[in-house]
N, C-alpha and C positions, 0 to 999 in steps of 0.2 A: 601466490596463493597455494592452498593445499591441493593435492592431487595433480600437481604439475600445471595448475592454472595460473593466469596472470591477469592483471586488471585490463590489459589491452583487449583480450578476447572475451571479457566477462559479458559483454552485450550479446555476443553470439551464443555463449553458453546459456544465458537466461532464456533466449529465444528457443533454444533446443529443448529446454525443460518445458516451456509453455506449449510448444507444439506437440510434445508427447502427451500432455495432459488435456489438450484442447477438446478431444472427442468425448470426454467423459461427461455424463449428465449429472452434474453436481446439483445438490439442493441443500437445505439446512440440515438434512439427515440423509441416511441411505448409504448403500454399499459403494456407489461411485464417489461419494464424498470421502468415505473411508479409504478407498484406493488412492485418492489424491493425497490424503494425509500420510499414508504409508509410503508413498513415493518420496515425500519430503523427509520422512524419517530415515530413509536410506541415504539421502544426501547429507543429513545432519543427525547422526544417531543420538545426539543429546536430547532430542525431542522425546517427551513422554506423553502418552495419550491420557486424556482426562475424559471420563464418561459421565453423562447424565442420563438418567432413565426417563422414559415416557411417564408423564404424570408428576414428575418432580417439580416442586414449587421453587422458582428462582425470583425472589422479590415479588413483583406483581404479575409475573408471567408463569406459565406452566409449559414444561417441555412437551412438545406435541408428539403424535404418532410418527413412526419412521416411515418414510416413503421410498419405494423402489419401483422402477419401471423397466420393462424389457422390450415393449413394442407398442406402436399405435399408428393408425392411419384412418383416412376416410376413403371409402370405395364406392363410387357411383355404380348404379345398376348396369351401366355399360361396361364395367370393368376398369374404368379409369380411376387411378388413385391420386389423392391429394394429401398434403400435410403428413408426409411419411416421416415418422420418428427416426427411422434408420438412415435417412438422408440428412436430417438435421434435428438434433434434440430440442431445438427451439420451437419446433412445430407443435409441441404439446404444452398446454398450460401447466406450468410447474406445480407439482403436488396434486395433479388431477386424480380423482378417484377412478376406479376401474369402470368400464362400460363396454357392453357388447350387445348392440341392438341395431335396428333399422329405423329410419325416419325420413320424412320429406325434407328437402332443402330449406323450406320456409321455417320449419321447426329447428333444424340444425343451425341455421344462421345465427340464432341467438347465442350460440356457444362458439362462434368463430370470431377471433380477434385480429384486427389489422391496424395499420397506421396509415391512414389516407394521406398524411402529409409527407410520408416517405414510401411511396407506393411500390417500390421494388424490393423493399426490405421486410424480413420477417421480424416482428416485434417480440421481445422477451417479456412475458407476463407470468406472474405467480399468484397463487392463493393458498398461503400456508395455514391460515387459522380459520378459514371457513371452507367446508367441503364443496368442491365444484369439479366439473370436468370441462375441458375446452381444448380448442386447437388454435394455433397461431399461424398465420399465412400472410404473404404479401397481398396488398390490396389488388395489385394487377392479377395475381393468380386467383384470387377469389372471384374476380370478374369472369374468369374462364370456367368456373364451376357451373355445369348445366343444372337446370331444374330436374326434379325427379327424386327417386329414393336413394339413400346412402346407407351403407353399412358403417356404423360408428364403432370403432374398436380402440380401446385403451387397455393394455395388459399391465396393470400396476397393482401394487399393494399399499395399503395404509393401515398399519397395525402397530401395537406396542413394540418399542425397540429402544434405540439409543440415539443421543446426540453426542458426537465426538469432537474433541478439539485437541490441539497440541500445545505443549508448554515446554520451553527449554530455558535453562539458565547457564550462562557462561560466567562463573564466579570470578570476581575481581579481588583486589587487595582490600576493599571495604564492601559493605553490604548495600551501599547506595546504588540504585539501579537506573540504567537507561533502558527504556522500554520500547519495543517495536511490535506492532500489531498489524495483521492483515486478515483477509477473510477468504473462505473457500466454500461458497454456497451458490455460485452461479454456474450454469451450463456453458455451452461453447461460445464464450466471448473472451477476447484476448486482453483488452485493456481493463474493462470493469470485471475483473476477476483475477486472471492469472498473472498480470504484471506485478501486482502487489506481493503475492506470495513468492514469486521467483526472485524479486528484489530482496525481500526479507532473508531468503536462504543464501543469496550471494553475500549479503552483509555478514551473516554468521560465519561463512567461510573466510571472509576477509579478516574479521576479528581474530579468529582462531589462528590464522597464518601470521598475522602481523603483530598481534598483542597476546601471546600465549599466557602472559600474566598481567592482565589489564589493570589499570588503576581502579576502574569502576566495574561493577557487575552489569551484565547485559541480559535482559530477558526478552524472549521472543514468543509470541502467541499467534497461532493460526486457528481460526474458528469460523463458524457460520456468522454472518453479519447479524447484528442486533441481538437475537436470542442467544448467540454464542457469547458475546461480550457481557450480556446481562448475567448469564449463567456463571461465567468466569468471575465476574465481580462478586456475585453472591457467595462464592466460596473463598475468595482470596482478598476481599476488599481491605481488611485491616493490614495485611502484609503489604499490599500495594501502597496504601497511604503512608505506611511507615518507611518504605524503601525507595519508591519511585520519585526521582526529582526532575526527570525530563523524559519525554516520550513522544513517539510519532506513530500515527496511524497511516499506513501506506495504502493508497487507493488510486487506481488509474494512473500509473506512472510509466506507461510504455510508449506514448506517442512523441512526436517532435515539435508540436505546435506551441506549447507554452510551458511555463513553470508556475505552479500555483501553491499557495499556502492558505490554509483555512485556520484561522486563529482559535485559540482556546476561548472559553466562555468570557473571561475577563480580558484576554488579549495581552497579558503582561508577564507571562511566565518565561523561564529560560528557554523552553521549547520554541516559543514565539520569536524570541531574540535570535536563537540559533538559526532558524529557518530564514529569517529576514537577512541575516548576515550571509548565509550560504547562497542566497539568490541575487545578491547585489551584482549588477552588471550582466546578468543573464538576459537573453532575448525574451521579450513578451512575458514578463513576470506579472502575475495576477494575485491580488490579495483579496481574500474573502473573509467577511466577518463571521462570527459564530451564528448569526441569524441566517446564514446561507448553508448551514450544516446539513448533513444527510447520511453520514456514515457512522462508524462506531465512536467518533468523537462525541456524539450525543450522549452516550452512556458514560464515557470516561470523565466528562465534564459536568455531569448531572449534579444538581444541588445535593449536598451531603457526600458526594463522591469527590468532586473537585480535584481531579488529578491533572498535572501539568502536561497534557498530551494534546498535541496539535496534529492536524492532518496535512500530509504532503501529497501532491499530485503533479503530473505534467498538465494535461487538460483535465480540469476537475469534473467529477461525475455530474451528469446532467447538463454540462456546458459544451459538449461536442455533439455533432449531429448523429453520429453512429451509436451513441449511448443506448444501451438496452435494445440492441437490434443485431441482426445477422451481419451487418456491415462492420461490427466491432471485431475485426479479424486482423490478419497479419499484413494487410495493406496499411492499416492504421498503426499497429504496434511494430516497432522495428528494434533491431539491435542497438542502433544509435540512440534511439529514444530511451531505452532501458539503461544504456551506459550513462547518459546524461543524468538520469535519476540516481544511479549508483554513485556518481561522482559527487553529487550534492550531499548525500548521506555520509559518504566517506569523509568529506571535509569536516563534517560535524563530529564524527567519531574521532578523527585525528586530532581535532582541537581539544576534545575532552581528555584524550590520552596524553597529549602533550602537556596539558595543564592550561586552563582557560583564563587565568589571571596573570598577565605578564608584568614584570617589574624590571626596569632598567637598573643595572648594577653600579652605575657611576653617577655622580652629581654633575649637573650641567650637561651639555651635549657631549657624547663620547667622540673621541677623535677617530672618525671613520676612515679618513684617508690613509692613515698608517696601516690599516688593516685591509686595504684594497676595497673598501666598501663605499667610497666617495671619490669623486674626481679630484685629482691633485692639481689640476690646472683650472684656475678660476676663469671661466668664460661665460658670456651671457647665455642663459638657458641651460647651463650645465646642471643646475640644481634640479631641474624638472625630472631628470632621469632617476633621481633617488628620493623624490618627494614622498612616495609611499613609505619608504624606509624611515625617513626622518619623522614623518607624521606618526607612524606606529610607535617609534621610540618616545615621542613627545607625550603620548597618552598612556604609556606603560608605567603606570604609577602603583601597580599592585592592587588597586581597588577596582578599576574598570575591567570588565571581562573583555576578552577578544571580540565577543559578539557585539558589545557596546562600542568598542573601538571601531569595528568594521562599519557600523552604521554612522558613527561620528565622522569618519574620514572618507566615507563612501567607497570602501574597498571590499572586494569579494573575499569571503572567508578563506577559500583555498589559497589565495595569494598571500594572505597574512600567515597562514600556516607555513608556507615556504619561507617567508620573510623571517618568521620566528626561528626556524631551523638554522638559517644563516647567522642570525644574531647570536643564538645560543652557542653555535659552533665557535664563535669568536668571543664567547664569555661575556657578552654585553647585556643580555636580557634573560632572566630566569622566569620560570613559570610555576604556578601553584594551582591546585584544584580549588582552593579557597582564597578569598581576598587576604592579602598579607596583613 
């Protein structure tokens, strides 16, 4: 990979990026989100910033005011402090309006948010489109707050500004695009935020190093979730519908517990097939229908949009206990988990770049033995060792895609990529980007 990197240490590299960005208090707008985007621009200078102004209409939505925050806390009359923003930016209700006043605990309590089911963790809560102020704290810490008066302080601004996102294109030999999207709008949480963007940037580096002149064009977008994808679609929908034939929304891809795919609205696109093939044989694979949606796949698959974009996760958002809490940290997200997600996406990229419609070049079975690809001594069970190879050849008719073949013969996509390389080296199977 570029900059002296290689795929063996890519997990550690992605973790290092995530740890640098973890302290920033991101939201759907604001300087901390902009700093995050600028960080990724330094990693991949192909990114260009796209700006939407407060008040701009994007389909049925309006770009909101820009939010920035520098400090917040609750201070009891005894001097004891609680919910200190500088200790964790999750302590403030995201998008809180400014406040500087005093009140009794009984009044304050209405604006304190906890999760009683997870009493040791601070919940993440936001209110983007209705003005509120509030604090988030663990249930156990709330129980330690004494009665009496509190100084309530949030030093924030909510005023006209901008919503920013990034867009990059790695042009290929044709204009057909494979699309990758992730989001940068959550504060200090490692899986439900930073894992997706760091994976997306690692994939950009991989393509630039390994496919400097790719078959397909690759587009990458980083944006605030929901409002960002809606804004992006409002500006580029026609181009997207014209060029994108496969895409993936990357969300919560950093843990080691599962591999998850959330299908497109109809569940029958090439993105659905590619993810299915790439996950065959993985431990704890979970399949979710579009009715279990929750990220930007909602916008990409909306009626009238209908883009072939599926969502890939390790443990899916909302399906792991640490989701939207202070426990979503680097005990959960690991280099190994990120590397596993990277390998899945790379197997799909490699397949497209290799050509995803294989065709055997001889009639009847090729003579594999003379090429050292089949046992030359006929013994019971000897065929089992090359069953994957012969099954792959049997279905390489130039019409079935590798993704379909993988599902048909129950073989992991990455294994078929390696098999194709071996067979191509021996002149036995050719590939095309389209059915022959």
